[in-house]
C-alpha positions, -999 to +999 in steps of 0.1 A: +057+264+162+079+232+157+053+200+145+058+169+167+080+146+151+109+123+154+142+127+139+160+099+146+166+069+133+156+037+154+184+010+148+191-015+173+168-001+199+181+029+193+163+063+188+204+076+164+211+100+139+227+086+109+262+085+097+280+115+100+249+136+111+236+137+072+200+150+071+173+157+042+143+182+045+104+171+045+084+192+025+051+202+033+035+195-003+007+219-003+028+250+010+060+237-001+077+250+037+103+227+055+086+201+085+120+196+092+149+175+093+146+134+087+183+114+097+197+105+059+207+064+064+237+053+045+251+022+033+262+016+071+233+029+091+211-003+071+241-030+077+237-019+112+199-022+113+200-052+092+224-066+119+204-060+147+173-081+132+188-103+122+204-110+160+173-102+170+156-132+151+184-154+161+188-146+194+156-133+211+129-150+228+106-131+201+101-156+172+089-180+196+069-166+228+033-151+207+022-141+241+048-113+245+042-104+207+011-091+212+016-078+239+044-052+226+021-048+194-005-038+213+012-016+231+025-001+201-017+006+193-021+020+227+008+047+215-009+052+183-037+054+199-026+085+227-005+102+198-032+101+176-038+139+169+005+145+166+004+117+145-029+130+126-014+172+118+017+153+106+000+132+083-017+161+072+018+182+067+039+155+055+014+135+030-010+158+021-040+141+028-071+161+036-085+157+069-109+136+061-087+110+051-069+105+084-099+095+100-096+065+072-072+048+060-045+075+061-048+069+102-076+056+124-082+029+101-040+019+101-042+018+132-068-011+138-046-031+109-020-032+137-047-036+169-059-068+140-025-086+143-021-074+174-044-094+182-039-122+158-004-129+171-019-147+201-047-164+185-033-176+156-025-219+158+005-226+142-004-265+143-016-287+120-026-325+125-025-344+094-033-375+107-015-408+102-008-429+072+007-466+066+038-468+047+061-491+053+040-515+072+044-486+099+017-463+109+033-428+108+022-392+125+025-360+105+020-327+118+023-289+103+038-262+120+038-226+109+080-207+117+081-171+113+103-161+077+125-143+102+141-111+086+120-089+065+133-062+043+097-036+043+100-008+017+072+017+018+053+040-001+047+077+002+010+081-009-005+064+023+026+058+047+013+045+079-013+021+062+012+005+042+041+003+074+016-012+092+004-033+070+041-042+063+052-047+099+018-054+117+018-091+102+057-095+100+060-091+138+023-111+144+042-138+130+077-139+148+097-121+120+117-094+127+122-062+104+140-033+090+116-008+079+123+019+052+099+047+048+096+064+015+116+094+007+091+118+004+071+107+037+105+101+064+090+121+095+053+095+097+071+065+097+103+080+118+073+086+144+064+053+146+101+047+156+101+071+187+067+053+196+081+017+195+113+031+215+098+049+243+060+032+246+067-006+239+088-035+256+097-045+223+131-059+226+166-040+206+166-055+172+132-069+165+122-040+146+144-007+130+132+023+112+149+042+087+147+069+061+169+081+035+170+099+005+192+069-012+178+048-031+209+026-030+197+018+016+168+000-003+187-018-031+213-031+000+184-044+020+174-064-013+209-084-018+219-082+022+219-128+021+212-120+062+175-106+048+152-136+045+122-116+025+112-082+011+079-069+009+076-045-011+052-014-019+057+003-050+057+006-090+060-022-107+090-012-128+108-008-091+091-040-081+108-062-110+141-042-104+137-059-069+127-091-077+157-094-104+183-082-069+165-108-049+168-134-072+211-137-062+196-148-025+168-165-038+148-141-012+111-150-008+092-112-026+058-101-016+051-067-040+024-048-043+029-024-070+010-003-098-029-004-111-050+008-145-080-002-127-112-002-148-147+004-134-173-010-158-207+000-164-230-026-178-258-013-202-285-017-170-258+001-144-275+030-128-248+059-149-251+085-125-244+063-095-215+047-114-200+083-125-200+095-088-185+065-076-153+065-095-151+103-097-147+107-058-120+076-064-102+091-084-099+127-067-089+108-031-060+115-020-052+135-058-056+101-074-024+092-051-039+054-049-028+021-067-065+004-066-082+033-080-101+034-108-088+055-133-110+038-168-144+045-166-160+022-193-192+031-203-221+016-229-209+030-257-247+050-262-237+061-231-207+084-239-219+117-239-243+111-210-207+102-185-194+127-203-219+157-185-224+132-154-181+131-144-178+168-158-200+180-138-191+160-102-152+166-115-158+203-113-176+200-080-148+185-064-130+210-035-090+212-040-071+232-012-057+232+020-064+195+036-062+208+068-095+224+053-121+202+065-143+214+032-116+205+008-121+168-007-088+170-025-052+179-014-023+180-035+004+154-046+031+146-034+062+166-047+067+188-076+080+157-097+048+138-091+029+171-106+056+175-133+050+137-144+008+140-140+015+170-163+031+149-189+009+122-188-018+145-203+001+166-224+011+131-242-028+122-246-032+151-259-004+148-285-016+112-288-051+126-299-071+129-268-092+159-254-090+174-219-128+181-209-120+192-173-086+200-157-055+193-169-027+216-154-027+231-119-054+253-107-047+291-107-056+298-077-034+277-057-001+289-070+020+276-040+016+237-030+018+208-059-021+205-068-029+196-101-072+202-116-093+171-113-089+156-153-112+137-173-100+127-208-122+112-231-111+101-270-084+078-259-073+050-279-076+016-254-043+008-260-027+043-258-007+054-223-027+072-211-048+043-211-026+021-204-002+036-173-005+044-142-006+078-135-009+087-101-026+117-108-068+126-109-071+120-136-097+096-156-099+084-192-132+074-202-138+045-227-167+033-246-179-010-243-199-024-270-212-051-245-203-075-214-181-091-235-162-059-245-167-043-213-147-077-198-123-076-226-114-038-223-108-042-185-083-074-193-063-055-217-036-041-190-005-055-180-020-051-143-051-069-124-053-048-088-085-039-083-119-027-102-158-022-101-190-033-120-221-018-121-255-034-131-293-035-121-290-073-123-268-084-094-264-118-110-252-106-144-225-079-124-212-106-108-206-130-134-187-104-150-169-097-121-156-134-122-143-128-153-121-097-147-084-107-135-078-089-105-075-090-072-100-070-054-131-059-074-163-036-060-196-047-072-223-020-073-200+003-051-193-026-025-165-016-004-142-042+008-111-028+029-108-037+061-082-057+085-096-084+075-099-084+037-070-093+020-053-074-012-033-076-039-031-080-072-030-102-105-004-100-133+019-070-128+005-055-097+020-080-083+019-113-060+010-121-024-019-105-002-020-077+022-044-077+055-064-106+068-049-145+077-037-144+036-015-108+052+000-129+083+009-159+065+027-141+039+053-141+069+052-174+078+073-205+067+054-238+067+069-271+081+064-307+082+068-334+106+068-367+109+072-391+133+064-431+135+041-444+159+044-474+180+032-508+164-003-516+183-006-542+205 
């Protein structure tokens, strides 16, 4: 049976093949079977898409009609909900996400993000009155108007593709921008499915949103340099984010970068170690560790190190790994053979550097097919070693010891990243005080969860800049214009 999907690009309102009929395979990471072929966009296709987005912004009513934008985005929400089960099956097959995750951030919660911005398109007030001031003997009235930024190049990652795609195009389109969305080459079909639903079920004008898939890095690169593009929003690795920022400097494009992380879970000496170990272990195993905000460094009191090893090991060994269509499986595969090799190389280097693998550290023997990797605990690593500093993007936890609150905070901040983290303490005020000293964009206190459409998400340091989600995520796509006029003299 052929799985529901869309093989074509969306360019200027039409579902079209790539130049020359080029295609590339989409692979199921759990079975290694080909799901289908996706159009393999060329530089010429990207040029057409950017041109269409530019015309739509400059010539259509999209940028000025907020009620129309709200209606169109609402139509896409309805279309996604009407095709929920087809999208679910495609997500599980192409992303390797367990069934349970599609009921949350992989799909259903992601549609909630789009719905949030569809409503905001109609309710956000772009005007702010600054009142009047006296200058040069006369009164002057000033006000602010917020205007859409322009043409947005949205470049997305493979780990939560629908969530990331909608967290980019949702606020961009709601704000009145037009966009070219390029999905990750590992997950092209779930991105192209958005183009199908837009073309067939919404009144979004031609060119407002263009959807590309490509195996060529050059297609994404040209989006960062083309002078017709005003802004770039990118989710992915920090090295690629740096390259995008450098490329965009030639035309001074705004860059909105959501990059890597190496988050720390701090357990203070009055924290409940069992709770923290369970929370952190399940987080590390979620989607096979393919999440930028996952706390992959568990930092515990030195006196509790042995107990932490026992708790984490027993929890990790209880995580079910296997077929993501099976609702009893907690963890599915990594996205590709390349990513599995990368995770294995990180683990092997850690061992070579003197660390110890307590559990995991290799592909599971009972799953010879698919890109699976065992949940892995590493101890004995130096806090400055590669395994404790570099983003692995796999189900690998490093256990570190601290010598008090100040030392725990120091270890957390000993990273080029600053995306997320967590703290556990029986004293709420103590936990909050420590949290305020950790330089990250988000932080969980005593198991608190923050992920929702209204909650801004983003990082400090080399985890990027800008915020997705919430009002802050909407305002990223707006320019601020100040206007002033003299007031007539009073009689």
